[in-house]
C-alpha positions as a Markdown table, in Angstrom:
| # | Residue | x | y | z |
|---|---|---|---|---|
| 1 | Unk | 31.1 | 110.4 | 120.4 |
| 2 | Unk | 32.8 | 113.5 | 121.7 |
| 3 | Unk | 30.7 | 115.5 | 119.2 |
| 4 | Unk | 27.4 | 114.2 | 120.7 |
| 5 | Unk | 28.7 | 114.9 | 124.2 |
| 6 | Unk | 29.7 | 118.5 | 123.4 |
| 7 | Unk | 26.4 | 119.2 | 121.7 |
| 8 | Unk | 24.6 | 117.7 | 124.7 |
| 9 | Unk | 26.4 | 120.0 | 127.1 |
| 10 | Unk | 25.5 | 123.0 | 124.9 |
| 11 | Unk | 21.9 | 121.9 | 124.8 |
| 12 | Unk | 21.7 | 121.4 | 128.5 |
| 13 | Unk | 23.1 | 124.9 | 129.1 |
| 14 | Unk | 20.6 | 126.4 | 126.7 |
| 15 | Unk | 17.7 | 124.5 | 128.1 |
| 16 | Unk | 18.4 | 125.4 | 131.7 |
| 17 | Unk | 19.4 | 129.0 | 130.9 |
| 18 | Unk | 16.3 | 129.7 | 128.8 |
| 19 | Unk | 14.0 | 128.0 | 131.3 |
| 20 | Unk | 15.5 | 130.1 | 134.1 |
| 21 | Unk | 15.1 | 133.3 | 132.2 |
| 22 | Unk | 11.6 | 132.4 | 131.2 |
| 23 | Unk | 10.6 | 131.5 | 134.8 |
| 24 | Unk | 12.1 | 134.7 | 136.1 |
| 25 | Unk | 10.2 | 136.8 | 133.6 |
| 26 | Unk | 7.0 | 134.9 | 134.2 |
| 27 | Unk | 7.2 | 135.3 | 138.0 |
| 28 | Unk | 8.1 | 139.0 | 137.6 |
| 29 | Unk | 5.0 | 139.5 | 135.3 |
| 30 | Unk | 2.7 | 137.7 | 137.7 |
| 31 | Unk | 4.0 | 139.6 | 140.7 |
| 32 | Unk | 3.7 | 142.9 | 138.8 |
| 33 | Unk | 0.1 | 142.2 | 137.9 |
| 34 | Unk | -0.7 | 141.1 | 141.5 |
| 35 | Unk | 0.7 | 144.4 | 142.8 |
| 36 | Unk | -1.2 | 146.3 | 140.2 |
| 37 | Unk | -4.5 | 144.6 | 141.1 |
| 38 | Unk | -3.9 | 145.0 | 144.8 |
| 39 | Unk | -3.1 | 148.7 | 144.3 |
| 40 | Unk | -6.4 | 149.2 | 142.4 |
| 41 | Unk | -8.6 | 147.2 | 144.7 |
| 42 | Unk | -6.9 | 146.7 | 148.1 |
| 43 | Unk | -9.8 | 144.7 | 149.4 |
| 44 | Unk | -9.2 | 142.0 | 146.8 |
| 45 | Unk | -5.5 | 141.5 | 147.8 |
| 46 | Unk | -6.4 | 138.6 | 150.1 |
| 47 | Unk | -8.2 | 136.8 | 147.4 |
| 48 | Unk | -5.5 | 137.4 | 144.8 |
| 49 | Unk | -2.5 | 136.3 | 147.0 |
| 50 | Unk | -3.2 | 132.5 | 146.9 |
| 51 | Unk | -3.6 | 132.7 | 143.1 |
| 52 | Unk | -0.3 | 134.5 | 142.9 |
| 53 | Unk | 1.5 | 131.8 | 144.8 |
| 54 | Unk | -0.2 | 129.0 | 142.8 |
| 55 | Unk | 0.8 | 130.5 | 139.4 |
| 56 | Unk | 4.3 | 131.3 | 140.6 |
| 57 | Unk | 4.7 | 127.7 | 141.7 |
| 58 | Unk | 3.5 | 126.4 | 138.4 |
| 59 | Unk | 5.8 | 128.7 | 136.5 |
| 60 | Unk | 8.7 | 127.6 | 138.6 |
| 61 | Unk | 7.8 | 124.0 | 138.0 |
| 62 | Unk | 8.7 | 124.4 | 134.4 |
| 63 | Unk | 12.2 | 125.4 | 135.4 |
| 64 | Unk | 12.5 | 122.4 | 137.8 |
| 65 | Unk | 11.4 | 120.1 | 135.0 |
| 66 | Unk | 14.0 | 121.6 | 132.6 |
| 67 | Unk | 16.7 | 121.0 | 135.3 |
| 68 | Unk | 15.5 | 117.4 | 135.7 |
| 69 | Unk | 15.7 | 116.7 | 132.0 |
| 70 | Unk | 19.1 | 118.4 | 131.8 |
| 71 | Unk | 20.4 | 116.2 | 134.6 |
| 72 | Unk | 19.0 | 113.2 | 132.9 |
| 73 | Unk | 20.9 | 114.0 | 129.7 |
| 74 | Unk | 24.0 | 114.9 | 131.7 |
| 75 | Unk | 24.2 | 111.6 | 133.7 |
| 76 | Unk | 22.7 | 109.0 | 131.3 |
| 77 | Unk | 22.7 | 110.3 | 127.8 |
| 78 | Unk | 20.4 | 108.1 | 125.6 |
| 79 | Unk | 21.9 | 109.7 | 122.5 |
| 80 | Unk | 25.2 | 107.9 | 123.1 |
| 81 | Unk | 23.6 | 104.5 | 122.9 |
| 82 | Unk | 22.2 | 105.4 | 119.4 |
| 83 | Unk | 25.7 | 105.9 | 117.9 |
| 84 | Unk | 27.3 | 102.8 | 119.4 |
């Protein structure tokens, strides 16, 4: 039982950590491309900005989902019921 709990804690840490790194890289790439596009065509910056916020929100949603799944496994681990 302790083995399952320890592996669950490691999995939660990896899941949240990798999702955080992925979200940070994703938002950074989207922001960089937005700035590149706005620098090339400044008149299109107003049209690109809502798309930037939409995509950044969707990328961040992946991280929030990973945190939610991690909290689910941290509080009510269904794997413990399988070994009892």
